Every structure is written in C-alpha cells, then in structure tokens.
SEBAKE-599707 format. One line per 2 residues: number of its first residue (from 1); their letters; for each residue x, y, z of N, C-alpha, C. Coordinates in steps of 0.1 Angstrom, whole numbers. Example, Ala and Ser with C-alpha at 12.3 -4.5 7.8 and 13.67 -1.06 7.14 Angstrom:
# SEBAKE-599707
1	as	132:-57:78:123:-45:78:132:-33:78 | 128:-22:71:137:-11:71:129:0:79
***
This chain:
# SEBAKE-599707
1	mk	957:2906:518:944:2910:513:937:2898:507 | 924:2898:509:915:2887:503:906:2893:492
3	al	899:2885:486:889:2890:476:875:2883:478 | 865:2891:476:851:2886:478:845:2888:464
5	vl	841:2877:457:835:2878:444:821:2874:445 | 812:2883:439:798:2881:440:793:2874:427
7	ag	788:2861:429:783:2854:418:770:2847:421 | 761:2854:428:748:2849:432:736:2855:426
9	ga	738:2865:417:726:2872:411:718:2863:402 | 706:2867:400:697:2859:391:698:2862:377
11	gs	704:2873:373:706:2876:358:693:2878:350 | 683:2885:356:670:2886:350:671:2893:336
13	rl	681:2902:335:682:2910:322:688:2901:311 | 693:2890:314:698:2881:303:690:2869:301
15	rp	677:2869:306:668:2858:303:664:2858:288 | 662:2847:282:660:2834:288:673:2826:290
17	it	685:2832:286:698:2825:288:700:2821:302 | 697:2830:311:700:2827:326:689:2819:332
19	ht	679:2814:325:670:2804:331:677:2791:333 | 687:2789:325:694:2776:326:709:2777:327
21	sa	714:2789:330:729:2791:331:731:2803:340 | 742:2803:348:746:2814:356:751:2826:347
23	kq	746:2838:350:750:2849:341:765:2852:342 | 772:2848:352:786:2850:353:794:2840:345
25	lv	787:2830:340:794:2820:331:791:2821:316 | 783:2832:313:781:2834:298:794:2838:292
27	pv	799:2832:282:812:2834:277:814:2847:269 | 825:2853:270:830:2864:262:843:2859:255
29	an	843:2859:242:854:2853:234:857:2839:239 | 846:2832:241:846:2818:245:852:2815:259
31	kp	852:2825:268:857:2824:282:847:2831:291 | 842:2824:301:832:2830:310:836:2843:316
33	vl	827:2853:317:830:2866:322:837:2865:336 | 832:2856:344:837:2854:358:852:2851:358
35	fy	857:2844:348:871:2840:347:880:2852:345 | 875:2862:338:883:2874:336:885:2881:350
37	gl	875:2881:358:876:2887:371:886:2880:380 | 884:2866:380:893:2858:388:908:2860:384
39	ea	910:2861:371:924:2863:366:929:2877:370 | 920:2887:370:925:2900:375:928:2900:389
41	ir	921:2893:397:924:2892:412:937:2885:414 | 939:2874:407:952:2867:408:964:2876:404
43	da	962:2883:393:973:2892:388:976:2903:397 | 967:2907:406:969:2917:416:976:2912:428
45	gi	979:2899:428:987:2893:439:978:2888:450 | 965:2886:448:956:2881:458:954:2866:456
47	re	954:2858:467:953:2843:465:940:2838:471 | 936:2843:483:924:2838:490:911:2845:485
49	vg	902:2837:479:890:2843:473:878:2836:479 | 868:2844:483:855:2839:487:845:2842:476
51	iv	838:2832:471:828:2834:461:814:2832:467 | 806:2843:466:792:2843:471:784:2837:460
53	vg	777:2826:463:769:2819:454:754:2817:458 | 745:2816:448:731:2815:451:725:2802:445
55	dt	715:2804:437:708:2793:431:716:2786:421 | 726:2792:415:735:2786:405:748:2781:411
57	aa	748:2778:424:760:2775:431:767:2762:424 | 759:2752:421:765:2740:416:772:2743:402
59	ei	767:2751:394:773:2754:381:786:2762:383 | 785:2772:393:797:2780:395:808:2771:401
61	ra	805:2762:410:815:2753:416:821:2744:406 | 813:2739:397:818:2730:386:827:2737:377
63	av	825:2750:374:833:2758:365:846:2762:372 | 846:2766:384:858:2772:391:865:2762:399
65	gd	858:2752:405:865:2742:413:871:2748:426 | 882:2743:430:889:2748:442:897:2761:439
67	gs	897:2765:426:905:2777:423:919:2775:418 | 924:2763:420:938:2760:417:941:2763:402
69	af	931:2761:393:934:2763:379:937:2778:376 | 933:2787:385:936:2801:384:947:2806:393
71	gl	953:2796:401:963:2800:411:957:2806:423 | 945:2802:426:937:2808:437:933:2797:447
73	ev	929:2801:459:923:2792:469:909:2798:471 | 899:2790:467:885:2794:467:877:2788:478
75	ty	869:2797:485:860:2793:495:846:2797:490 | 836:2788:490:822:2792:486:814:2796:498
77	lp	807:2807:496:799:2813:506:784:2813:502 | 775:2804:506:761:2804:501:753:2816:506
79	qd	745:2821:497:736:2832:501:722:2828:497 | 713:2828:506:699:2823:504:691:2830:493
81	ap	694:2843:491:688:2851:481:696:2864:479 | 695:2870:467:702:2883:466:696:2894:475
83	rg	703:2898:485:698:2907:494:707:2920:495 | 714:2923:484:722:2935:484:737:2932:485
85	la	745:2941:480:760:2939:481:765:2939:495 | 759:2947:504:764:2947:517:760:2934:525
87	ha	749:2928:521:746:2915:527:756:2905:524 | 762:2905:512:773:2896:508:785:2898:518
89	vl	788:2910:521:799:2913:530:795:2908:544 | 783:2909:548:778:2904:561:780:2889:562
91	ia	776:2882:552:777:2867:553:791:2862:552 | 800:2871:547:814:2867:545:823:2871:556
93	re	816:2876:567:824:2881:578:835:2872:584 | 831:2859:586:841:2850:591:852:2847:582
95	fl	849:2846:569:859:2843:559:869:2855:558 | 864:2867:558:872:2879:556:881:2882:569
97	ge	876:2879:580:883:2882:593:887:2896:594 | 899:2899:597:904:2913:599:913:2917:587
99	dd	911:2911:576:919:2914:564:913:2925:556 | 921:2933:549:916:2941:538:910:2932:527
101	fv	901:2937:519:896:2928:508:891:2936:496 | 892:2930:485:886:2935:473:872:2929:471
103	my	862:2937:468:849:2931:465:847:2933:450 | 845:2922:443:844:2922:428:831:2916:423
105	lg	823:2923:416:811:2918:411:814:2909:399 | 809:2896:400:814:2886:391:809:2887:376
107	dn	800:2896:374:795:2899:360:801:2912:354 | 811:2918:361:817:2930:356:829:2927:349
109	fv	832:2936:339:844:2934:331:852:2948:331 | 865:2947:336:873:2959:337:886:2957:329
111	vg	888:2965:319:900:2963:310:912:2968:318 | 922:2961:317:935:2965:324:936:2960:338
113	gi	926:2953:343:928:2946:356:926:2956:367 | 931:2952:380:929:2960:392:942:2962:399
115	dd	953:2959:392:966:2960:399:968:2974:405 | 966:2985:397:969:2998:401:960:3002:413
117	lv	947:2998:412:938:3001:423:943:2995:436 | 947:2982:436:952:2975:448:965:2982:453
119	dr	974:2985:444:986:2991:448:984:3004:455 | 975:3012:450:972:3025:456:966:3024:469
121	fr	957:3014:471:951:3012:484:962:3008:494 | 970:2999:491:981:2994:500:990:3006:504
123	ae	992:3015:494:1002:3026:497:995:3037:505 | 982:3040:503:976:3052:509:968:3048:521
125	rp	963:3036:523:956:3030:534:943:3038:538 | 934:3041:528:921:3046:532:913:3035:538
127	qa	901:3038:543:892:3028:548:884:3022:537 | 882:3029:526:876:3023:514:881:3030:502
129	qi	881:3023:491:885:3029:478:875:3023:468 | 870:3033:460:860:3029:450:864:3033:436
131	ml	859:3026:426:862:3030:412:849:3036:406 | 851:3047:399:840:3055:393:842:3056:378
133	tr	831:3057:370:832:3060:356:820:3069:352 | 822:3078:343:812:3087:338:802:3079:329
135	vs	789:3081:332:779:3074:324:768:3084:320 | 761:3080:309:751:3089:304:738:3090:312
137	dp	735:3079:319:723:3079:327:726:3073:341 | 730:3082:350:734:3077:363:723:3071:372
139	ra	711:3073:368:699:3068:376:699:3053:377 | 706:3046:368:707:3031:369:718:3026:377
141	fg	726:3035:384:737:3030:391:738:3036:405 | 748:3031:413:752:3039:425:760:3051:420
143	va	757:3063:426:763:3075:421:771:3082:432 | 783:3087:429:791:3093:439:791:3108:437
145	el	792:3116:448:794:3130:448:807:3133:453 | 815:3141:446:829:3145:450:829:3160:454
147	da	839:3163:463:841:3177:466:851:3183:456 | 855:3195:458:864:3202:449:878:3195:448
149	ag	881:3189:459:894:3182:460:894:3168:454 | 882:3163:450:880:3150:445:877:3139:455
151	rv	875:3144:468:872:3134:479:857:3131:478 | 854:3118:481:840:3113:481:833:3119:493
153	vg	822:3126:491:814:3132:502:800:3127:503 | 796:3119:492:782:3114:493:780:3103:483
155	le	771:3094:486:768:3083:477:753:3080:477 | 747:3077:466:733:3073:465:731:3061:456
157	ek	722:3053:459:719:3041:451:707:3044:441 | 710:3044:428:700:3046:418:691:3058:421
159	pe	697:3069:422:689:3081:426:680:3086:415 | 668:3092:418:660:3097:408:665:3110:403
161	hp	673:3118:411:679:3130:407:694:3130:410 | 702:3124:402:716:3122:405:724:3135:407
163	ks	733:3135:416:741:3148:419:754:3148:410 | 756:3137:403:768:3137:394:765:3126:383
165	dl	775:3125:374:774:3115:364:784:3104:366 | 789:3103:379:799:3094:383:793:3081:389
167	al	793:3070:382:787:3058:386:798:3049:392 | 794:3041:402:803:3032:409:805:3019:400
169	vg	817:3016:397:821:3004:390:821:2993:400 | 819:2980:395:817:2969:404:829:2964:410
171	vy	839:2972:414:851:2968:421:853:2978:433 | 854:2973:445:856:2981:457:867:2975:465
173	if	874:2983:473:884:2978:483:881:2984:496 | 881:2975:506:878:2979:520:888:2975:530
175	sp	889:2983:541:896:2978:553:886:2971:562 | 890:2965:573:880:2959:582:870:2969:588
177	av	872:2982:587:863:2992:592:849:2991:586 | 848:2985:574:835:2984:568:826:2975:575
179	hr	831:2965:583:822:2955:589:813:2962:599 | 818:2971:607:809:2978:616:798:2986:610
181	av	802:2992:598:792:3000:591:781:2990:585 | 785:2979:580:776:2969:574:766:2964:585
183	ag	772:2961:597:764:2955:607:753:2964:612 | 754:2977:610:744:2986:615:734:2990:604
185	lk	735:2984:592:726:2988:581:712:2983:583 | 702:2990:578:688:2986:576:685:2985:561
187	ps	676:2976:557:672:2975:543:668:2988:537 | 672:2990:525:668:3002:517:654:3000:512
189	wr	649:3010:504:636:3010:497:635:2998:488 | 647:2992:484:647:2981:475:647:2968:483
191	de	646:2969:497:646:2958:506:660:2951:505 | 671:2958:503:684:2953:502:693:2960:511
193	le	704:2954:516:715:2961:523:724:2967:513 | 725:2980:512:732:2987:501:746:2989:505
195	it	756:2986:497:770:2989:499:772:3004:499 | 764:3011:491:766:3026:491:762:3032:505
197	da	752:3026:512:749:3031:525:760:3028:535 | 767:3016:534:778:3013:542:790:3023:540
199	iq	792:3026:528:803:3036:525:799:3049:530 | 787:3053:529:782:3066:534:784:3067:549
201	cl	782:3055:556:784:3055:570:799:3058:573 | 808:3052:566:822:3055:568:825:3070:566
203	id	819:3076:555:821:3090:553:816:3099:565 | 804:3095:569:798:3103:580:806:3102:593
205	eg	813:3091:595:821:3089:607:835:3096:605 | 837:3102:594:850:3109:592:861:3100:586
207	rr	857:3088:582:867:3079:577:871:3083:562 | 882:3079:558:887:3083:545:883:3074:534
209	ve	875:3079:525:871:3071:513:876:3078:500 | 885:3070:493:891:3075:481:884:3070:469
211	st	886:3077:458:880:3072:445:890:3073:434 | 888:3065:424:895:3066:411:886:3067:400
213	vi	886:3077:392:878:3078:380:885:3071:368 | 880:3060:364:887:3053:353:883:3058:340
215	tg	893:3059:331:891:3063:317:891:3051:308 | 895:3040:313:895:3028:305:881:3022:303
217	yw	881:3009:300:868:3003:296:862:2995:308 | 849:2997:311:842:2989:321:828:2986:316
219	kd	824:2974:318:810:2971:315:804:2962:326 | 792:2964:329:784:2955:337:777:2946:326
221	tg	781:2934:325:776:2925:314:762:2919:317 | 753:2927:322:740:2922:326:730:2922:316
223	nv	733:2927:304:723:2925:293:730:2922:280 | 722:2918:270:728:2913:257:736:2923:250
225	td	732:2936:250:739:2946:243:753:2948:249 | 754:2948:262:767:2949:269:776:2937:267
227	ml	770:2925:267:777:2913:264:784:2913:250 | 776:2917:240:781:2918:227:792:2928:226
229	ev	791:2940:233:801:2950:232:814:2945:239 | 813:2938:250:825:2933:257:832:2922:248
231	nr	823:2914:242:829:2904:233:836:2911:221 | 831:2922:216:838:2929:206:852:2934:210
233	lv	852:2940:222:864:2945:228:875:2934:230 | 871:2923:235:881:2912:238:886:2907:225
235	le	877:2905:215:881:2900:202:891:2909:195 | 890:2922:198:899:2931:192:914:2928:195
237	gv	916:2921:206:929:2918:210:934:2904:207 | 926:2896:200:931:2882:197:941:2882:185
239	ep	950:2873:186:960:2871:175:955:2859:167 | 957:2860:153:953:2849:145:960:2836:148
241	hv	952:2825:149:958:2812:152:949:2801:147 | 955:2792:139:947:2781:133:952:2768:138
243	ag	945:2761:147:949:2748:152:940:2737:146 | 928:2741:141:918:2732:135:921:2730:121
245	ev	911:2724:114:912:2721:99:905:2732:91 | 912:2737:81:906:2747:72:909:2742:58
247	de	899:2740:50:901:2734:36:905:2745:27 | 910:2741:15:915:2751:5:905:2760:-1
249	ss	892:2756:0:882:2765:-6:877:2775:4 | 882:2775:16:878:2785:26:888:2797:26
251	el	883:2808:31:891:2820:32:891:2826:46 | 902:2828:52:903:2835:65:910:2848:63
253	ig	903:2859:68:908:2872:66:909:2879:80 | 921:2884:83:923:2891:95:926:2882:107
255	rv	922:2887:119:924:2879:131:914:2869:134 | 917:2857:129:908:2845:131:914:2834:139
257	vv	907:2829:149:912:2818:157:903:2806:154 | 909:2795:150:902:2783:148:908:2773:157
259	ea	901:2769:168:907:2761:178:908:2746:173 | 917:2739:180:919:2725:177:906:2717:177
261	ga	904:2709:167:892:2700:166:881:2707:158 | 882:2720:155:872:2727:147:875:2725:132
263	tv	865:2725:124:867:2723:110:859:2734:102 | 866:2740:92:860:2751:84:861:2746:70
265	ta	849:2745:63:848:2740:49:841:2750:41 | 846:2753:29:839:2761:19:833:2774:25
267	sr	840:2780:34:835:2792:41:844:2804:41 | 839:2815:44:847:2828:45:845:2834:59
269	iv	856:2836:65:856:2842:79:864:2855:79 | 858:2865:83:864:2878:84:865:2882:98
271	gp	878:2883:104:880:2885:118:878:2899:122 | 878:2901:135:882:2891:145:870:2882:148
273	vi	874:2869:148:864:2858:150:871:2847:157 | 864:2840:166:869:2828:172:859:2816:170
275	vg	865:2805:165:857:2793:163:862:2782:173 | 853:2778:182:857:2769:193:860:2755:189
277	ag	866:2748:198:870:2734:195:858:2725:192 | 859:2717:182:848:2707:179:837:2713:171
279	sv	838:2726:168:827:2732:160:829:2730:145 | 818:2730:137:818:2728:123:813:2741:116
281	vr	820:2746:107:815:2758:99:816:2753:84 | 805:2753:78:804:2748:64:795:2756:55
283	ds	800:2760:43:793:2768:34:787:2780:40 | 795:2787:48:790:2798:56:799:2810:56
285	yl	794:2821:61:802:2833:63:801:2837:78 | 812:2840:84:813:2845:98:819:2859:97
287	gp	812:2869:102:817:2883:101:824:2887:114 | 829:2899:114:837:2904:125:829:2904:138
289	ft	837:2902:149:832:2902:163:822:2891:166 | 825:2879:161:817:2868:163:825:2857:171
291	si	818:2852:181:824:2841:189:815:2829:188 | 821:2818:182:814:2805:181:820:2796:192
293	dr	812:2792:202:817:2783:212:820:2769:207 | 824:2760:216:828:2747:212:815:2739:208
295	dc	818:2729:199:808:2719:195:795:2725:188 | 797:2736:181:786:2743:174:786:2738:159
297	ri	775:2741:153:774:2738:138:768:2750:131 | 776:2756:122:771:2767:114:771:2762:100
299	id	760:2760:94:758:2754:81:750:2763:72 | 756:2767:60:749:2774:50:742:2787:56
301	se	749:2794:64:744:2806:71:754:2817:72 | 750:2829:76:758:2840:78:756:2845:93
303	ve	767:2847:100:766:2852:114:777:2863:116 | 772:2874:121:781:2885:124:778:2892:137
305	ys	788:2897:144:786:2905:156:777:2897:166 | 780:2885:169:771:2877:177:779:2867:186
307	iv	773:2862:195:778:2851:204:770:2839:203 | 776:2828:199:769:2815:198:775:2806:209
309	lr	766:2801:218:771:2793:229:772:2778:225 | 778:2771:235:782:2757:233:770:2748:227
311	ga	774:2741:216:765:2731:211:753:2736:203 | 753:2749:200:742:2755:192:744:2751:177
313	si	732:2751:170:732:2748:156:725:2758:148 | 731:2764:138:725:2773:129:726:2768:115
315	dg	715:2765:109:715:2757:96:705:2764:86 | 711:2770:75:703:2774:64:694:2786:67
317	vg	698:2795:75:688:2806:79:692:2820:73 | 701:2820:64:705:2833:59:714:2841:68
319	ri	711:2853:72:720:2862:79:714:2864:94 | 723:2862:103:720:2865:117:731:2875:122
321	ev	727:2886:129:736:2895:135:731:2901:148 | 740:2907:156:737:2913:169:728:2903:177
323	sl	733:2891:179:725:2881:185:733:2873:196 | 726:2867:205:731:2858:215:723:2845:214
325	ig	730:2835:210:723:2822:208:727:2812:219 | 717:2807:226:720:2799:238:726:2785:235
327	re	730:2778:246:735:2765:245:725:2755:239 | 730:2747:230:722:2736:224:710:2741:216
329	ae	709:2754:214:698:2760:206:699:2756:192 | 687:2755:185:687:2751:171:679:2762:163
331	vt	686:2768:153:680:2778:145:679:2773:131 | 667:2772:126:665:2766:112:655:2775:105
333	pa	654:2773:91:645:2782:84:630:2777:86 | 621:2787:86:607:2784:87:602:2779:74
335	pr	591:2772:74:585:2768:61:581:2780:53 | 582:2780:40:579:2791:32:564:2794:32
337	vp	555:2784:32:541:2786:33:535:2777:43 | 525:2781:50:519:2795:50:529:2805:56
339	ra	527:2818:53:536:2828:59:532:2830:73 | 541:2825:82:539:2826:96:552:2825:104
341	hr	551:2828:116:563:2827:125:560:2816:136 | 568:2806:137:566:2796:147:576:2797:157
343	lv	572:2800:170:582:2803:180:580:2795:193 | 591:2791:199:591:2785:212:601:2793:220
345	lg	596:2801:229:604:2811:236:604:2809:251 | 615:2812:258:615:2812:272:609:2824:278
347	dh	606:2823:291:600:2835:298:608:2847:296 | 602:2859:295:608:2872:293:616:2873:281
349	sk	614:2865:271:622:2866:258:618:2879:251 | 627:2884:242:624:2895:234:627:2891:219
351	vq	618:2892:210:619:2888:196:616:2900:187 | 624:2902:177:622:2912:167:619:2904:154
353	is	607:2907:148:603:2900:135:600:2910:125 | 606:2909:113:603:2919:102:589:2915:96
355	k	583:2926:91:569:2924:86:570:2917:72
***
C-alpha cells in the first residue's frame, strides 16, 4: 500500500498567514500539521508516499525532504493548480501503479492515527473505504448517505440540501479500481474533479464502498478557529519538561514545556504551554493552550489560547488571546494620543477593534 498526501491547496481561509507560508506547515504545538499526517501514515506501516504540491512546493520540499526523517520514501507530484481531489489521483496515476493507496489531506488532523482504518481495509478488501463524522452543518462538506445496513449508497459534494449529517473526513483508502472511475470524470459545478463523484461511480457499478463513522477527534485545520482548537487538543497531551533556562522569580504551573535555548525571566506560565527553542519570555504571563514557536520574544505582555509563529515579537501590549500571530510579526502598543488605530494588514485580513 502507498499513500497520496495532498499539500497543494492555496489556504485562502488562513490568509494572510498563507500568503507567505503553506497552510500544511502552520504549526500545531510547534509542529507542522502536515507532519502529524506523515507520522500517522508511517505508523500504519506505509513507506512510499507521493506528495501532491502546488505553488508552495519549494517550502514543502524544504520541510519534508526525501522523507527519511519520518521513515518514509517521498516522491513529489507537481499540480499546476488545485483542480479537485480526484485530479490529484489522476496526476498520481504513474506513481500509484496497481497498488492500494491511502489518500490523506495534508491539512487534516485525525486523533489516534489511521492504523485501524488501514487494517480493516486490508482484511475486508472493499474497493473504497471512507471515514465519516457527524457535523452540525453538512453543507460545507462532502456528505454520505447510508442504507439501513450502514452501506454507502450515495455521496454529494457540498449539497444545498444534505441527506445526512455524515461528512467525509479527509482520509480515504482505495483499490486500483478507482482509477477507471477517475479517468471518466467531468468537472463539477465547481470546475473540479470531485472524489465524491469517483466514489459514486464505484457505487453505481456495484463496487463495495465501506465507511467508518469515527467518534474520535477530527479537524480540517483550514481556518484560525480550527487551528487553535487542534492546538488545544495536542497541548492537552504534553508532559512538563524544562530544558531551557527559567529564573527563580518565574513560576511554571502545570504542563509547561520550555525547550532548550529558551529563557523565561520574571514570568508566570500556566500550562499547557510550549515555549520553543531560542524564545525569550520576560515580565509576561502565558496562559493555557498557548504555543510559542522558536526564536520569539514575549516581553511585558499576556498571551493565552494562541499560536505565535517563529520569530514573532510581542512587546508591551497587555493581553492577547484567541490569536494566530504570523512569522516575524511585530506586535507593539499604539501611541496613546491621538486615539487611533494604525494598521498594516495583508489581503483578506480580519481585525476586531474595541470601541
């Protein structure tokens, strides 16, 4: 079995962060989301991985390399533009050959890995196996319809009137039978080749498509709210560890990680929190569910339930919460007079300002 990892999306919902960074490399607990997926694939016993890349190919290649750091063999598959999940299967045809394969969306996060899903596929040998989860608004997802026995009988992509609340999670397993279905597809109303249409073709041909409704945790980390929620979940599992320098006037409470090379001075940190290598925290408070990436500076400030990316600086701004601060960003206090807000914002930014 091989794996096909999709890492070519534009990440429009995470702008302006993704104007300068691949969405799959935005860190959760100081580790890129993509890495969690690659580790799950490795842990399921898969070694050969094809990564579909687009405009951010150079950045993905620099981060993942040849895959040896993960115990994998990686092949990069360029895609000229995001043209749908089935299009990724189409361009990966030569790499996949006649092998079964897992298709894994690189910005998805599945707690507990995919071992059980892979084992079930190998044992039962359907033509396709999908993961489903119940969602409050199915209109934003691919949606599955099941019969009384739990067999998949229909799929729709982002339907206006969903037939169920079961959304497709971004992990699929296919036999080579899917290639013929993909080859016969026409673009949808979104002008994309939809993987839901390919799976529907298999169903219409009488092929067996199985599903698993997961009760564990899954998130598509495509927006800031979901990124922060996944960060919270991962930090819940960290164990306290101090490899950096913490002075006697500082207080660490609960599950706090201070990585080697980081310094904490005259500050209070209430975990779960991780402070990355080379970062400086001085005269500050860090509250629960906060990730400070490497080489950051947090001075005379309060940060809680937030992600601060590499090299960012927060100095003297009081309290920040529920925020995602980009790489090398600088956050400083505004002049007291005149009363005004001075902003330099990237395209499609969203800013909340109190009156």
